[in-house]
PDB file with SEQRES, HELIX, SHEET and CRYST1 records, atoms N, CA, C and O in Angstrom:
SEQRES   1 A   90  UNK UNK UNK UNK UNK UNK UNK UNK UNK UNK UNK UNK UNK          
SEQRES   2 A   90  UNK UNK UNK UNK UNK UNK UNK UNK UNK UNK UNK UNK UNK          
SEQRES   3 A   90  UNK UNK UNK UNK UNK UNK UNK UNK UNK UNK UNK UNK UNK          
SEQRES   4 A   90  UNK UNK UNK UNK UNK UNK UNK UNK UNK UNK UNK UNK UNK          
SEQRES   5 A   90  UNK UNK UNK UNK UNK UNK UNK UNK UNK UNK UNK UNK UNK          
SEQRES   6 A   90  UNK UNK UNK UNK UNK UNK UNK UNK UNK UNK UNK UNK UNK          
SEQRES   7 A   90  UNK UNK UNK UNK UNK UNK UNK UNK UNK UNK UNK UNK              
HELIX    1 AA1 UNK A   45  UNK A   47  5                                   3    
SHEET    1 AA1 6 UNK A   5  UNK A  22  0                                        
SHEET    2 AA1 6 UNK A  25  UNK A  34 -1                                        
SHEET    3 AA1 6 UNK A  37  UNK A  44 -1                                        
SHEET    4 AA1 6 UNK A  73  UNK A  84  1                                        
SHEET    5 AA1 6 UNK A  55  UNK A  65 -1                                        
SHEET    6 AA1 6 UNK A   5  UNK A  22 -1                                        
CRYST1    1.000    1.000    1.000  90.00  90.00  90.00 P 1           1          
ATOM      1  N   UNK A   1     129.665 171.573 127.678  1.00  0.00           N  
ATOM      2  CA  UNK A   1     128.930 171.745 126.395  1.00  0.00           C  
ATOM      3  C   UNK A   1     129.839 171.485 125.244  1.00  0.00           C  
ATOM      4  O   UNK A   1     130.950 172.011 125.185  1.00  0.00           O  
ATOM      5  N   UNK A   2     129.370 170.660 124.309  1.00  0.00           N  
ATOM      6  CA  UNK A   2     130.178 170.391 123.129  1.00  0.00           C  
ATOM      7  C   UNK A   2     130.024 171.422 122.007  1.00  0.00           C  
ATOM      8  O   UNK A   2     129.274 172.390 122.140  1.00  0.00           O  
ATOM      9  N   UNK A   3     130.647 171.233 121.049  1.00  0.00           N  
ATOM     10  CA  UNK A   3     130.772 172.175 119.803  1.00  0.00           C  
ATOM     11  C   UNK A   3     129.432 172.194 119.079  1.00  0.00           C  
ATOM     12  O   UNK A   3     128.839 171.124 118.939  1.00  0.00           O  
ATOM     13  N   UNK A   4     128.920 173.292 118.619  1.00  0.00           N  
ATOM     14  CA  UNK A   4     127.707 173.347 117.808  1.00  0.00           C  
ATOM     15  C   UNK A   4     127.986 172.643 116.514  1.00  0.00           C  
ATOM     16  O   UNK A   4     129.021 172.828 115.873  1.00  0.00           O  
ATOM     17  N   UNK A   5     126.961 171.772 116.127  1.00  0.00           N  
ATOM     18  CA  UNK A   5     127.081 170.971 114.868  1.00  0.00           C  
ATOM     19  C   UNK A   5     125.759 170.963 114.247  1.00  0.00           C  
ATOM     20  O   UNK A   5     124.782 171.329 114.901  1.00  0.00           O  
ATOM     21  N   UNK A   6     125.650 170.571 113.029  1.00  0.00           N  
ATOM     22  CA  UNK A   6     124.530 170.319 112.330  1.00  0.00           C  
ATOM     23  C   UNK A   6     124.607 168.871 111.831  1.00  0.00           C  
ATOM     24  O   UNK A   6     125.564 168.485 111.159  1.00  0.00           O  
ATOM     25  N   UNK A   7     123.592 168.084 112.169  1.00  0.00           N  
ATOM     26  CA  UNK A   7     123.490 166.609 111.848  1.00  0.00           C  
ATOM     27  C   UNK A   7     122.298 166.372 111.100  1.00  0.00           C  
ATOM     28  O   UNK A   7     121.310 167.077 111.306  1.00  0.00           O  
ATOM     29  N   UNK A   8     122.283 165.317 110.127  1.00  0.00           N  
ATOM     30  CA  UNK A   8     121.192 164.950 109.315  1.00  0.00           C  
ATOM     31  C   UNK A   8     120.831 163.518 109.795  1.00  0.00           C  
ATOM     32  O   UNK A   8     121.717 162.663 109.823  1.00  0.00           O  
ATOM     33  N   UNK A   9     119.626 163.242 110.153  1.00  0.00           N  
ATOM     34  CA  UNK A   9     119.225 161.910 110.534  1.00  0.00           C  
ATOM     35  C   UNK A   9     117.772 161.577 110.136  1.00  0.00           C  
ATOM     36  O   UNK A   9     117.005 162.444 109.716  1.00  0.00           O  
ATOM     37  N   UNK A  10     117.455 160.383 110.275  1.00  0.00           N  
ATOM     38  CA  UNK A  10     116.174 159.792 109.934  1.00  0.00           C  
ATOM     39  C   UNK A  10     115.223 159.653 111.206  1.00  0.00           C  
ATOM     40  O   UNK A  10     115.562 159.011 112.200  1.00  0.00           O  
ATOM     41  N   UNK A  11     114.077 160.271 111.093  1.00  0.00           N  
ATOM     42  CA  UNK A  11     113.266 160.318 112.167  1.00  0.00           C  
ATOM     43  C   UNK A  11     112.646 158.950 112.534  1.00  0.00           C  
ATOM     44  O   UNK A  11     111.983 158.315 111.714  1.00  0.00           O  
ATOM     45  N   UNK A  12     112.882 158.516 113.797  1.00  0.00           N  
ATOM     46  CA  UNK A  12     112.271 157.146 114.280  1.00  0.00           C  
ATOM     47  C   UNK A  12     110.921 157.404 114.832  1.00  0.00           C  
ATOM     48  O   UNK A  12     109.940 156.806 114.390  1.00  0.00           O  
ATOM     49  N   UNK A  13     110.840 158.291 115.801  1.00  0.00           N  
ATOM     50  CA  UNK A  13     109.488 158.648 116.445  1.00  0.00           C  
ATOM     51  C   UNK A  13     109.445 160.181 116.335  1.00  0.00           C  
ATOM     52  O   UNK A  13     110.180 160.899 117.013  1.00  0.00           O  
ATOM     53  N   UNK A  14     108.624 160.610 115.525  1.00  0.00           N  
ATOM     54  CA  UNK A  14     108.513 162.160 115.255  1.00  0.00           C  
ATOM     55  C   UNK A  14     107.488 162.759 116.130  1.00  0.00           C  
ATOM     56  O   UNK A  14     107.290 163.965 115.983  1.00  0.00           O  
ATOM     57  N   UNK A  15     106.789 162.108 117.035  1.00  0.00           N  
ATOM     58  CA  UNK A  15     105.810 162.818 117.764  1.00  0.00           C  
ATOM     59  C   UNK A  15     106.417 163.363 119.055  1.00  0.00           C  
ATOM     60  O   UNK A  15     106.803 162.565 119.909  1.00  0.00           O  
ATOM     61  N   UNK A  16     106.520 164.675 119.241  1.00  0.00           N  
ATOM     62  CA  UNK A  16     107.261 165.242 120.378  1.00  0.00           C  
ATOM     63  C   UNK A  16     106.576 164.774 121.725  1.00  0.00           C  
ATOM     64  O   UNK A  16     105.353 164.757 121.870  1.00  0.00           O  
ATOM     65  N   UNK A  17     107.459 164.406 122.669  1.00  0.00           N  
ATOM     66  CA  UNK A  17     106.974 163.964 123.974  1.00  0.00           C  
ATOM     67  C   UNK A  17     107.584 165.082 124.904  1.00  0.00           C  
ATOM     68  O   UNK A  17     108.689 165.576 124.679  1.00  0.00           O  
ATOM     69  N   UNK A  18     106.766 165.450 125.984  1.00  0.00           N  
ATOM     70  CA  UNK A  18     107.212 166.410 126.935  1.00  0.00           C  
ATOM     71  C   UNK A  18     108.325 165.698 127.767  1.00  0.00           C  
ATOM     72  O   UNK A  18     108.150 164.620 128.335  1.00  0.00           O  
ATOM     73  N   UNK A  19     109.464 166.399 127.779  1.00  0.00           N  
ATOM     74  CA  UNK A  19     110.608 165.914 128.594  1.00  0.00           C  
ATOM     75  C   UNK A  19     110.677 166.552 130.046  1.00  0.00           C  
ATOM     76  O   UNK A  19     110.861 165.876 131.058  1.00  0.00           O  
ATOM     77  N   UNK A  20     110.524 167.810 130.035  1.00  0.00           N  
ATOM     78  CA  UNK A  20     110.576 168.599 131.330  1.00  0.00           C  
ATOM     79  C   UNK A  20     110.138 170.095 130.984  1.00  0.00           C  
ATOM     80  O   UNK A  20     110.080 170.590 129.858  1.00  0.00           O  
ATOM     81  N   UNK A  21     109.850 170.691 132.181  1.00  0.00           N  
ATOM     82  CA  UNK A  21     109.540 172.173 132.089  1.00  0.00           C  
ATOM     83  C   UNK A  21     110.419 172.919 132.990  1.00  0.00           C  
ATOM     84  O   UNK A  21     110.568 172.555 134.157  1.00  0.00           O  
ATOM     85  N   UNK A  22     111.003 173.939 132.509  1.00  0.00           N  
ATOM     86  CA  UNK A  22     111.945 174.814 133.307  1.00  0.00           C  
ATOM     87  C   UNK A  22     111.611 176.208 133.193  1.00  0.00           C  
ATOM     88  O   UNK A  22     111.568 176.732 132.081  1.00  0.00           O  
ATOM     89  N   UNK A  23     111.363 176.877 134.282  1.00  0.00           N  
ATOM     90  CA  UNK A  23     110.892 178.319 134.302  1.00  0.00           C  
ATOM     91  C   UNK A  23     109.759 178.585 133.373  1.00  0.00           C  
ATOM     92  O   UNK A  23     109.732 179.614 132.697  1.00  0.00           O  
ATOM     93  N   UNK A  24     108.821 177.680 133.323  1.00  0.00           N  
ATOM     94  CA  UNK A  24     107.618 177.862 132.424  1.00  0.00           C  
ATOM     95  C   UNK A  24     107.696 177.404 131.009  1.00  0.00           C  
ATOM     96  O   UNK A  24     106.702 177.315 130.288  1.00  0.00           O  
ATOM     97  N   UNK A  25     108.940 177.110 130.625  1.00  0.00           N  
ATOM     98  CA  UNK A  25     109.206 176.734 129.208  1.00  0.00           C  
ATOM     99  C   UNK A  25     109.259 175.222 129.127  1.00  0.00           C  
ATOM    100  O   UNK A  25     109.982 174.574 129.884  1.00  0.00           O  
ATOM    101  N   UNK A  26     108.456 174.637 128.166  1.00  0.00           N  
ATOM    102  CA  UNK A  26     108.455 173.229 127.949  1.00  0.00           C  
ATOM    103  C   UNK A  26     109.539 172.756 127.007  1.00  0.00           C  
ATOM    104  O   UNK A  26     109.849 173.410 126.011  1.00  0.00           O  
ATOM    105  N   UNK A  27     110.112 171.606 127.337  1.00  0.00           N  
ATOM    106  CA  UNK A  27     111.060 171.012 126.362  1.00  0.00           C  
ATOM    107  C   UNK A  27     110.569 169.638 126.014  1.00  0.00           C  
ATOM    108  O   UNK A  27     109.991 168.930 126.838  1.00  0.00           O  
ATOM    109  N   UNK A  28     110.824 169.252 124.697  1.00  0.00           N  
ATOM    110  CA  UNK A  28     110.209 168.024 124.091  1.00  0.00           C  
ATOM    111  C   UNK A  28     111.381 167.263 123.534  1.00  0.00           C  
ATOM    112  O   UNK A  28     112.449 167.807 123.256  1.00  0.00           O  
ATOM    113  N   UNK A  29     111.138 165.994 123.386  1.00  0.00           N  
ATOM    114  CA  UNK A  29     112.154 165.055 122.687  1.00  0.00           C  
ATOM    115  C   UNK A  29     111.402 164.297 121.514  1.00  0.00           C  
ATOM    116  O   UNK A  29     110.210 163.998 121.587  1.00  0.00           O  
ATOM    117  N   UNK A  30     112.206 164.017 120.435  1.00  0.00           N  
ATOM    118  CA  UNK A  30     111.838 162.989 119.407  1.00  0.00           C  
ATOM    119  C   UNK A  30     113.100 162.078 119.232  1.00  0.00           C  
ATOM    120  O   UNK A  30     114.219 162.442 119.594  1.00  0.00           O  
ATOM    121  N   UNK A  31     112.856 160.952 118.691  1.00  0.00           N  
ATOM    122  CA  UNK A  31     114.029 160.005 118.493  1.00  0.00           C  
ATOM    123  C   UNK A  31     114.394 160.019 116.996  1.00  0.00           C  
ATOM    124  O   UNK A  31     113.556 159.897 116.103  1.00  0.00           O  
ATOM    125  N   UNK A  32     115.738 160.181 116.796  1.00  0.00           N  
ATOM    126  CA  UNK A  32     116.261 160.325 115.494  1.00  0.00           C  
ATOM    127  C   UNK A  32     117.421 159.266 115.294  1.00  0.00           C  
ATOM    128  O   UNK A  32     118.127 159.000 116.266  1.00  0.00           O  
ATOM    129  N   UNK A  33     117.622 158.723 114.218  1.00  0.00           N  
ATOM    130  CA  UNK A  33     118.701 157.809 113.903  1.00  0.00           C  
ATOM    131  C   UNK A  33     119.759 158.652 113.166  1.00  0.00           C  
ATOM    132  O   UNK A  33     119.500 159.181 112.085  1.00  0.00           O  
ATOM    133  N   UNK A  34     120.970 158.769 113.777  1.00  0.00           N  
ATOM    134  CA  UNK A  34     122.102 159.445 113.181  1.00  0.00           C  
ATOM    135  C   UNK A  34     123.173 158.400 112.833  1.00  0.00           C  
ATOM    136  O   UNK A  34     123.830 157.945 113.769  1.00  0.00           O  
ATOM    137  N   UNK A  35     123.399 158.005 111.678  1.00  0.00           N  
ATOM    138  CA  UNK A  35     124.284 156.904 111.269  1.00  0.00           C  
ATOM    139  C   UNK A  35     123.856 155.555 112.019  1.00  0.00           C  
ATOM    140  O   UNK A  35     122.861 154.918 111.673  1.00  0.00           O  
ATOM    141  N   UNK A  36     124.594 155.219 112.950  1.00  0.00           N  
ATOM    142  CA  UNK A  36     124.397 153.878 113.668  1.00  0.00           C  
ATOM    143  C   UNK A  36     123.716 154.063 115.019  1.00  0.00           C  
ATOM    144  O   UNK A  36     123.440 153.073 115.698  1.00  0.00           O  
ATOM    145  N   UNK A  37     123.450 155.235 115.410  1.00  0.00           N  
ATOM    146  CA  UNK A  37     122.979 155.483 116.823  1.00  0.00           C  
ATOM    147  C   UNK A  37     121.593 156.183 116.765  1.00  0.00           C  
ATOM    148  O   UNK A  37     121.363 157.074 115.947  1.00  0.00           O  
ATOM    149  N   UNK A  38     120.721 155.763 117.627  1.00  0.00           N  
ATOM    150  CA  UNK A  38     119.472 156.460 117.779  1.00  0.00           C  
ATOM    151  C   UNK A  38     119.579 157.317 118.994  1.00  0.00           C  
ATOM    152  O   UNK A  38     119.882 156.801 120.070  1.00  0.00           O  
ATOM    153  N   UNK A  39     119.356 158.557 118.891  1.00  0.00           N  
ATOM    154  CA  UNK A  39     119.599 159.642 119.868  1.00  0.00           C  
ATOM    155  C   UNK A  39     118.336 160.457 120.067  1.00  0.00           C  
ATOM    156  O   UNK A  39     117.689 160.816 119.083  1.00  0.00           O  
ATOM    157  N   UNK A  40     117.963 160.761 121.288  1.00  0.00           N  
ATOM    158  CA  UNK A  40     116.855 161.765 121.453  1.00  0.00           C  
ATOM    159  C   UNK A  40     117.321 163.165 121.136  1.00  0.00           C  
ATOM    160  O   UNK A  40     118.430 163.583 121.469  1.00  0.00           O  
ATOM    161  N   UNK A  41     116.474 163.827 120.516  1.00  0.00           N  
ATOM    162  CA  UNK A  41     116.811 165.343 120.254  1.00  0.00           C  
ATOM    163  C   UNK A  41     115.870 166.072 121.106  1.00  0.00           C  
ATOM    164  O   UNK A  41     114.651 165.947 120.985  1.00  0.00           O  
ATOM    165  N   UNK A  42     116.462 166.873 122.014  1.00  0.00           N  
ATOM    166  CA  UNK A  42     115.688 167.724 122.863  1.00  0.00           C  
ATOM    167  C   UNK A  42     115.582 169.106 122.399  1.00  0.00           C  
ATOM    168  O   UNK A  42     116.604 169.653 121.984  1.00  0.00           O  
ATOM    169  N   UNK A  43     114.466 169.740 122.419  1.00  0.00           N  
ATOM    170  CA  UNK A  43     114.253 171.108 121.988  1.00  0.00           C  
ATOM    171  C   UNK A  43     113.117 171.895 122.677  1.00  0.00           C  
ATOM    172  O   UNK A  43     112.237 171.318 123.316  1.00  0.00           O  
ATOM    173  N   UNK A  44     113.167 173.127 122.536  1.00  0.00           N  
ATOM    174  CA  UNK A  44     112.221 174.109 123.213  1.00  0.00           C  
ATOM    175  C   UNK A  44     110.821 174.085 122.518  1.00  0.00           C  
ATOM    176  O   UNK A  44     110.681 173.785 121.332  1.00  0.00           O  
ATOM    177  N   UNK A  45     109.848 174.408 123.316  1.00  0.00           N  
ATOM    178  CA  UNK A  45     108.519 174.501 122.714  1.00  0.00           C  
ATOM    179  C   UNK A  45     108.489 175.601 121.640  1.00  0.00           C  
ATOM    180  O   UNK A  45     107.586 175.612 120.804  1.00  0.00           O  
ATOM    181  N   UNK A  46     109.449 176.510 121.650  1.00  0.00           N  
ATOM    182  CA  UNK A  46     109.436 177.713 120.767  1.00  0.00           C  
ATOM    183  C   UNK A  46     109.709 177.257 119.296  1.00  0.00           C  
ATOM    184  O   UNK A  46     109.362 177.995 118.374  1.00  0.00           O  
ATOM    185  N   UNK A  47     110.309 176.083 119.058  1.00  0.00           N  
ATOM    186  CA  UNK A  47     110.663 175.558 117.739  1.00  0.00           C  
ATOM    187  C   UNK A  47     109.846 174.250 117.445  1.00  0.00           C  
ATOM    188  O   UNK A  47     110.040 173.626 116.402  1.00  0.00           O  
ATOM    189  N   UNK A  48     108.973 173.863 118.338  1.00  0.00           N  
ATOM    190  CA  UNK A  48     108.217 172.645 118.251  1.00  0.00           C  
ATOM    191  C   UNK A  48     107.238 172.618 117.051  1.00  0.00           C  
ATOM    192  O   UNK A  48     106.566 173.616 116.787  1.00  0.00           O  
ATOM    193  N   UNK A  49     107.161 171.572 116.383  1.00  0.00           N  
ATOM    194  CA  UNK A  49     106.181 171.292 115.344  1.00  0.00           C  
ATOM    195  C   UNK A  49     105.229 170.190 115.788  1.00  0.00           C  
ATOM    196  O   UNK A  49     105.545 169.483 116.745  1.00  0.00           O  
ATOM    197  N   UNK A  50     104.198 170.027 115.209  1.00  0.00           N  
ATOM    198  CA  UNK A  50     103.225 168.903 115.652  1.00  0.00           C  
ATOM    199  C   UNK A  50     103.836 167.545 115.548  1.00  0.00           C  
ATOM    200  O   UNK A  50     103.704 166.713 116.446  1.00  0.00           O  
ATOM    201  N   UNK A  51     104.554 167.306 114.368  1.00  0.00           N  
ATOM    202  CA  UNK A  51     105.285 166.080 114.218  1.00  0.00           C  
ATOM    203  C   UNK A  51     106.427 166.282 113.269  1.00  0.00           C  
ATOM    204  O   UNK A  51     106.500 167.289 112.564  1.00  0.00           O  
ATOM    205  N   UNK A  52     107.333 165.303 113.252  1.00  0.00           N  
ATOM    206  CA  UNK A  52     108.469 165.373 112.369  1.00  0.00           C  
ATOM    207  C   UNK A  52     108.453 164.085 111.674  1.00  0.00           C  
ATOM    208  O   UNK A  52     108.134 163.063 112.283  1.00  0.00           O  
ATOM    209  N   UNK A  53     108.808 164.067 110.314  1.00  0.00           N  
ATOM    210  CA  UNK A  53     108.899 162.922 109.494  1.00  0.00           C  
ATOM    211  C   UNK A  53     110.082 162.802 108.573  1.00  0.00           C  
ATOM    212  O   UNK A  53     110.748 163.790 108.263  1.00  0.00           O  
ATOM    213  N   UNK A  54     110.337 161.617 108.147  1.00  0.00           N  
ATOM    214  CA  UNK A  54     111.460 161.362 107.108  1.00  0.00           C  
ATOM    215  C   UNK A  54     112.845 161.818 107.694  1.00  0.00           C  
ATOM    216  O   UNK A  54     113.238 161.393 108.780  1.00  0.00           O  
ATOM    217  N   UNK A  55     113.504 162.623 106.998  1.00  0.00           N  
ATOM    218  CA  UNK A  55     114.837 163.054 107.375  1.00  0.00           C  
ATOM    219  C   UNK A  55     114.769 164.592 107.827  1.00  0.00           C  
ATOM    220  O   UNK A  55     114.035 165.413 107.277  1.00  0.00           O  
ATOM    221  N   UNK A  56     115.615 164.874 108.884  1.00  0.00           N  
ATOM    222  CA  UNK A  56     115.641 166.224 109.300  1.00  0.00           C  
ATOM    223  C   UNK A  56     117.130 166.653 109.516  1.00  0.00           C  
ATOM    224  O   UNK A  56     118.037 165.838 109.680  1.00  0.00           O  
ATOM    225  N   UNK A  57     117.293 168.006 109.499  1.00  0.00           N  
ATOM    226  CA  UNK A  57     118.588 168.529 109.832  1.00  0.00           C  
ATOM    227  C   UNK A  57     118.502 169.164 111.164  1.00  0.00           C  
ATOM    228  O   UNK A  57     117.590 169.968 111.358  1.00  0.00           O  
ATOM    229  N   UNK A  58     119.333 168.899 112.089  1.00  0.00           N  
ATOM    230  CA  UNK A  58     119.293 169.420 113.447  1.00  0.00           C  
ATOM    231  C   UNK A  58     120.591 170.182 113.815  1.00  0.00           C  
ATOM    232  O   UNK A  58     121.676 169.601 113.784  1.00  0.00           O  
ATOM    233  N   UNK A  59     120.480 171.436 114.152  1.00  0.00           N  
ATOM    234  CA  UNK A  59     121.669 172.163 114.604  1.00  0.00           C  
ATOM    235  C   UNK A  59     121.581 172.181 116.129  1.00  0.00           C  
ATOM    236  O   UNK A  59     120.527 172.465 116.697  1.00  0.00           O  
ATOM    237  N   UNK A  60     122.701 171.875 116.782  1.00  0.00           N  
ATOM    238  CA  UNK A  60     122.692 172.014 118.184  1.00  0.00           C  
ATOM    239  C   UNK A  60     123.980 171.419 118.727  1.00  0.00           C  
ATOM    240  O   UNK A  60     125.025 171.631 118.114  1.00  0.00           O  
ATOM    241  N   UNK A  61     123.977 170.677 119.852  1.00  0.00           N  
ATOM    242  CA  UNK A  61     125.145 170.076 120.473  1.00  0.00           C  
ATOM    243  C   UNK A  61     124.769 168.841 121.269  1.00  0.00           C  
ATOM    244  O   UNK A  61     123.650 168.692 121.760  1.00  0.00           O  
ATOM    245  N   UNK A  62     125.699 168.013 121.368  1.00  0.00           N  
ATOM    246  CA  UNK A  62     125.572 166.796 122.161  1.00  0.00           C  
ATOM    247  C   UNK A  62     125.727 167.144 123.605  1.00  0.00           C  
ATOM    248  O   UNK A  62     126.648 167.878 123.961  1.00  0.00           O  
ATOM    249  N   UNK A  63     124.848 166.639 124.470  1.00  0.00           N  
ATOM    250  CA  UNK A  63     124.926 166.855 125.956  1.00  0.00           C  
ATOM    251  C   UNK A  63     124.464 165.618 126.674  1.00  0.00           C  
ATOM    252  O   UNK A  63     123.949 164.672 126.079  1.00  0.00           O  
ATOM    253  N   UNK A  64     124.675 165.656 128.035  1.00  0.00           N  
ATOM    254  CA  UNK A  64     124.339 164.478 128.844  1.00  0.00           C  
ATOM    255  C   UNK A  64     123.856 165.006 130.162  1.00  0.00           C  
ATOM    256  O   UNK A  64     124.112 166.135 130.581  1.00  0.00           O  
ATOM    257  N   UNK A  65     123.133 164.100 130.785  1.00  0.00           N  
ATOM    258  CA  UNK A  65     122.758 164.488 132.211  1.00  0.00           C  
ATOM    259  C   UNK A  65     122.989 163.201 133.022  1.00  0.00           C  
ATOM    260  O   UNK A  65     122.727 162.093 132.553  1.00  0.00           O  
ATOM    261  N   UNK A  66     123.459 163.375 134.178  1.00  0.00           N  
ATOM    262  CA  UNK A  66     123.860 162.224 135.053  1.00  0.00           C  
ATOM    263  C   UNK A  66     122.493 161.552 135.673  1.00  0.00           C  
ATOM    264  O   UNK A  66     121.510 162.253 135.913  1.00  0.00           O  
ATOM    265  N   UNK A  67     122.507 160.370 135.872  1.00  0.00           N  
ATOM    266  CA  UNK A  67     121.426 159.687 136.526  1.00  0.00           C  
ATOM    267  C   UNK A  67     121.945 158.844 137.622  1.00  0.00           C  
ATOM    268  O   UNK A  67     122.850 158.029 137.438  1.00  0.00           O  
ATOM    269  N   UNK A  68     121.384 159.036 138.740  1.00  0.00           N  
ATOM    270  CA  UNK A  68     121.912 158.313 139.982  1.00  0.00           C  
ATOM    271  C   UNK A  68     121.733 156.771 139.796  1.00  0.00           C  
ATOM    272  O   UNK A  68     120.649 156.249 139.537  1.00  0.00           O  
ATOM    273  N   UNK A  69     122.873 156.120 139.952  1.00  0.00           N  
ATOM    274  CA  UNK A  69     122.897 154.674 139.868  1.00  0.00           C  
ATOM    275  C   UNK A  69     122.768 154.015 138.520  1.00  0.00           C  
ATOM    276  O   UNK A  69     122.597 152.802 138.403  1.00  0.00           O  
ATOM    277  N   UNK A  70     122.857 154.882 137.464  1.00  0.00           N  
ATOM    278  CA  UNK A  70     122.659 154.419 136.122  1.00  0.00           C  
ATOM    279  C   UNK A  70     123.627 155.064 135.113  1.00  0.00           C  
ATOM    280  O   UNK A  70     124.373 155.959 135.511  1.00  0.00           O  
ATOM    281  N   UNK A  71     123.656 154.679 133.892  1.00  0.00           N  
ATOM    282  CA  UNK A  71     124.485 155.295 132.867  1.00  0.00           C  
ATOM    283  C   UNK A  71     123.926 156.737 132.626  1.00  0.00           C  
ATOM    284  O   UNK A  71     122.730 156.976 132.788  1.00  0.00           O  
ATOM    285  N   UNK A  72     124.815 157.678 132.238  1.00  0.00           N  
ATOM    286  CA  UNK A  72     124.274 158.992 131.977  1.00  0.00           C  
ATOM    287  C   UNK A  72     123.300 158.941 130.680  1.00  0.00           C  
ATOM    288  O   UNK A  72     123.393 158.068 129.817  1.00  0.00           O  
ATOM    289  N   UNK A  73     122.424 159.918 130.661  1.00  0.00           N  
ATOM    290  CA  UNK A  73     121.409 160.051 129.598  1.00  0.00           C  
ATOM    291  C   UNK A  73     122.076 161.070 128.506  1.00  0.00           C  
ATOM    292  O   UNK A  73     122.279 162.251 128.785  1.00  0.00           O  
ATOM    293  N   UNK A  74     122.377 160.536 127.316  1.00  0.00           N  
ATOM    294  CA  UNK A  74     122.899 161.396 126.284  1.00  0.00           C  
ATOM    295  C   UNK A  74     121.770 161.857 125.313  1.00  0.00           C  
ATOM    296  O   UNK A  74     120.909 161.062 124.936  1.00  0.00           O  
ATOM    297  N   UNK A  75     121.793 163.100 124.934  1.00  0.00           N  
ATOM    298  CA  UNK A  75     120.855 163.573 123.929  1.00  0.00           C  
ATOM    299  C   UNK A  75     121.538 164.671 123.088  1.00  0.00           C  
ATOM    300  O   UNK A  75     122.638 165.121 123.406  1.00  0.00           O  
ATOM    301  N   UNK A  76     120.859 165.083 122.018  1.00  0.00           N  
ATOM    302  CA  UNK A  76     121.278 166.117 121.256  1.00  0.00           C  
ATOM    303  C   UNK A  76     120.380 167.328 121.391  1.00  0.00           C  
ATOM    304  O   UNK A  76     119.211 167.259 121.011  1.00  0.00           O  
ATOM    305  N   UNK A  77     120.879 168.435 121.917  1.00  0.00           N  
ATOM    306  CA  UNK A  77     119.974 169.627 122.081  1.00  0.00           C  
ATOM    307  C   UNK A  77     119.938 170.369 120.824  1.00  0.00           C  
ATOM    308  O   UNK A  77     120.944 170.885 120.339  1.00  0.00           O  
ATOM    309  N   UNK A  78     118.792 170.419 120.305  1.00  0.00           N  
ATOM    310  CA  UNK A  78     118.503 171.077 119.027  1.00  0.00           C  
ATOM    311  C   UNK A  78     117.954 172.541 119.158  1.00  0.00           C  
ATOM    312  O   UNK A  78     116.922 172.792 119.781  1.00  0.00           O  
ATOM    313  N   UNK A  79     118.724 173.495 118.523  1.00  0.00           N  
ATOM    314  CA  UNK A  79     118.346 174.841 118.508  1.00  0.00           C  
ATOM    315  C   UNK A  79     117.568 175.235 117.277  1.00  0.00           C  
ATOM    316  O   UNK A  79     116.847 176.232 117.229  1.00  0.00           O  
ATOM    317  N   UNK A  80     117.770 174.343 116.234  1.00  0.00           N  
ATOM    318  CA  UNK A  80     117.144 174.562 114.758  1.00  0.00           C  
ATOM    319  C   UNK A  80     116.895 173.193 114.317  1.00  0.00           C  
ATOM    320  O   UNK A  80     117.805 172.365 114.361  1.00  0.00           O  
ATOM    321  N   UNK A  81     115.608 172.863 113.851  1.00  0.00           N  
ATOM    322  CA  UNK A  81     115.318 171.629 113.220  1.00  0.00           C  
ATOM    323  C   UNK A  81     114.525 171.976 111.937  1.00  0.00           C  
ATOM    324  O   UNK A  81     113.517 172.681 111.973  1.00  0.00           O  
ATOM    325  N   UNK A  82     115.018 171.457 110.833  1.00  0.00           N  
ATOM    326  CA  UNK A  82     114.429 171.549 109.468  1.00  0.00           C  
ATOM    327  C   UNK A  82     114.262 170.339 108.810  1.00  0.00           C  
ATOM    328  O   UNK A  82     115.086 169.451 109.031  1.00  0.00           O  
ATOM    329  N   UNK A  83     113.261 170.123 107.971  1.00  0.00           N  
ATOM    330  CA  UNK A  83     113.119 169.013 107.121  1.00  0.00           C  
ATOM    331  C   UNK A  83     114.043 169.106 105.945  1.00  0.00           C  
ATOM    332  O   UNK A  83     114.299 170.183 105.406  1.00  0.00           O  
ATOM    333  N   UNK A  84     114.545 167.944 105.551  1.00  0.00           N  
ATOM    334  CA  UNK A  84     115.510 167.854 104.362  1.00  0.00           C  
ATOM    335  C   UNK A  84     114.920 166.782 103.376  1.00  0.00           C  
ATOM    336  O   UNK A  84     114.131 165.893 103.699  1.00  0.00           O  
ATOM    337  N   UNK A  85     115.426 167.009 102.130  1.00  0.00           N  
ATOM    338  CA  UNK A  85     114.967 165.988 101.112  1.00  0.00           C  
ATOM    339  C   UNK A  85     115.328 164.556 101.487  1.00  0.00           C  
ATOM    340  O   UNK A  85     116.393 164.317 102.056  1.00  0.00           O  
ATOM    341  N   UNK A  86     114.465 163.610 101.178  1.00  0.00           N  
ATOM    342  CA  UNK A  86     114.699 162.167 101.522  1.00  0.00           C  
ATOM    343  C   UNK A  86     115.921 161.570 100.932  1.00  0.00           C  
ATOM    344  O   UNK A  86     116.391 160.555 101.445  1.00  0.00           O  
ATOM    345  N   UNK A  87     116.464 162.110  99.909  1.00  0.00           N  
ATOM    346  CA  UNK A  87     117.700 161.603  99.303  1.00  0.00           C  
ATOM    347  C   UNK A  87     118.944 162.324  99.802  1.00  0.00           C  
ATOM    348  O   UNK A  87     120.023 162.089  99.259  1.00  0.00           O  
ATOM    349  N   UNK A  88     118.846 163.208 100.829  1.00  0.00           N  
ATOM    350  CA  UNK A  88     119.970 163.824 101.453  1.00  0.00           C  
ATOM    351  C   UNK A  88     120.844 162.789 102.206  1.00  0.00           C  
ATOM    352  O   UNK A  88     120.371 162.101 103.111  1.00  0.00           O  
ATOM    353  N   UNK A  89     122.063 162.707 101.826  1.00  0.00           N  
ATOM    354  CA  UNK A  89     122.921 161.695 102.600  1.00  0.00           C  
ATOM    355  C   UNK A  89     123.064 161.998 104.061  1.00  0.00           C  
ATOM    356  O   UNK A  89     123.103 163.155 104.481  1.00  0.00           O  
ATOM    357  N   UNK A  90     123.142 160.908 104.851  1.00  0.00           N  
ATOM    358  CA  UNK A  90     123.288 161.115 106.366  1.00  0.00           C  
ATOM    359  C   UNK A  90     124.687 161.203 106.626  1.00  0.00           C  
ATOM    360  O   UNK A  90     125.092 161.371 107.776  1.00  0.00           O  
TER     361      UNK A  90                                                      
END                                                                             
């Protein structure tokens, strides 16, 4: 697990998509551009909103999961997601 960080990025696809379910808890992803990289943000159903728009602040950590015969899947696990002003620097 990496260090807890807060990143600001521009939402690319803000409609949450179900990623997986663990112990009855659903986890969702949205696509966010942080600087030059588009990264999926994974988060629990307990902080899920109907959709995300413009710029958001995400607190969490960078993680990955191995994939058999393919490159690992990198994502940012978000424990807190908030909207920020459109003129907030990335």
